[in-house]
Steps between C-alpha positions, in 0.01 A plus 500: 500500500633845413562769755223755550641798310277748681726495805840510327538881506409506869756231575769702326414846628594456868865533596720293724470771765188319623734265685630790703145586597446145617807519716364812666150371570639177641665696778176627657172351613152637442243523778341163421820297470543233764814323386655240728858441390503167686186365330686259269605493136510814288279570199741351245559178695125442522444588133777263388336216693168550315498324158213725392728806528800369308457747211464787746820392677688478169373847402602649837847348470553625146369845600758510781230553761580190703712679762230765537233240575729318738566803718222755442164498674215467250174345394559317173219436254667201337367392158471125458655308211155496336482879532823541303380253238167682460681831452688373196825635645819301456727610783800361314441754225504799737800690628567534872376860491177406325435217743566732791242743364254216455547367855519816710122567488457166678700618802304703755708702745293407807391175657132404506298186555178439309285515813596864552478602135228736383417626153743777413860552394846408622831648386736279301875505454467735203320755720176440312191338653333169438125492558328230702136402474376288791160333476367186671852399606622523138791735436566639151797721412468759222180346371619161380773350717338281766668390821472121487715416804568762763669566833815295437718624783871572463757642736504827306144530375206317347437334163163499327489287184310659209365354176586785260788742460441855622576780254573854613606747235697819559319644197178698490202388292613662173859377540380145565288512185789649301748231601262207448525386136148355509361850569671678207170579323356641821812708559481641146142608568588661832771709340243682288449865592138432590617297801732762654250620759407142592866407550552801723207384714643148526827637633321691775293219648469126554326294233442151369562464126339214307751477217393329176771299326610558140288201396200653675532813286548292184170328574321824580250568222428864574683817397783654699494851355427851630371533859336160502807307623546745788166400646559134426833514686337684790267205534805287575604711802357462849583729790706350780727198530284194422658157479315223315364341817359834616264578211140497624247328275259755355534851364834680535562862405778589258665826397250523213230686692160327505642199318558231762608145425333184624729269694444125522700213647475135395529190718877493445532858623575650155382861481334629182346829393217623281457849361184572305191361673381344177837355406487137389869465427770318695557652843859621545666317788806547715778265390698315763841581354601866500226621737497628857813701426540747787640825361583826674159654431270198494457161336519375142295201382544333162165430331421301188250731327407868474212609723251669269 
């Protein structure tokens, strides 16, 4: 399986100075840290003993983060082998710097057990938050990464095993779209003069962008001329940071005033949208790969059709 190209620019953009930041945060405890240095084996010893975390251990070693996780005090959201496989990422094809960028969002700079966790955010080793949704004892990180085994104690922190990789971009919405090859048609549209005011608004708030792929635009039967595409694109933007598991079934307002979209969710949890009330076409849906990308001013979701 090929690597998901949508995260390549993000993996390359962060510098090696992130390691220095990790060294600093490892020297202090937050208010809710309760580390017992005599509790037993450290994070890496425990991870190495778990066959389901062998890819994670290999990635940590290649990224030169092993010493950090042996001596720092953290909560680690450790992706399972299946999580790496599902991502399409071959860790052998990535440089140490790229792997470090990929892994750092999985390292939270405070210790917490699931029983004390509430919906909200926690700061990671790249000084950007991850967002937790807690409902009926289920914990989801950034909309799609579920904690499948939690509260694995270590001498220097806690491990929670997760079933998907967690992506945090240092880009804003427009930059993420620009550097994702599958969004090149969308980016070309957004660079039109008619979108300048909209882009200014995006940079001043927090939004969720439902980004149609190039194929989605190729299959779109309507026109994309004059002011019409501006309103169409506005219908793909929702105020606030909304991960896929947080969409509420029913009507949701968009930036196109008085033109809400209808949200539905199937038995498998896949979220889809409908624009025109009388539309009989295929409902655009959020795709698993390339969605729930946390950016500096919101979230980007990859969808398979244009919302009309």
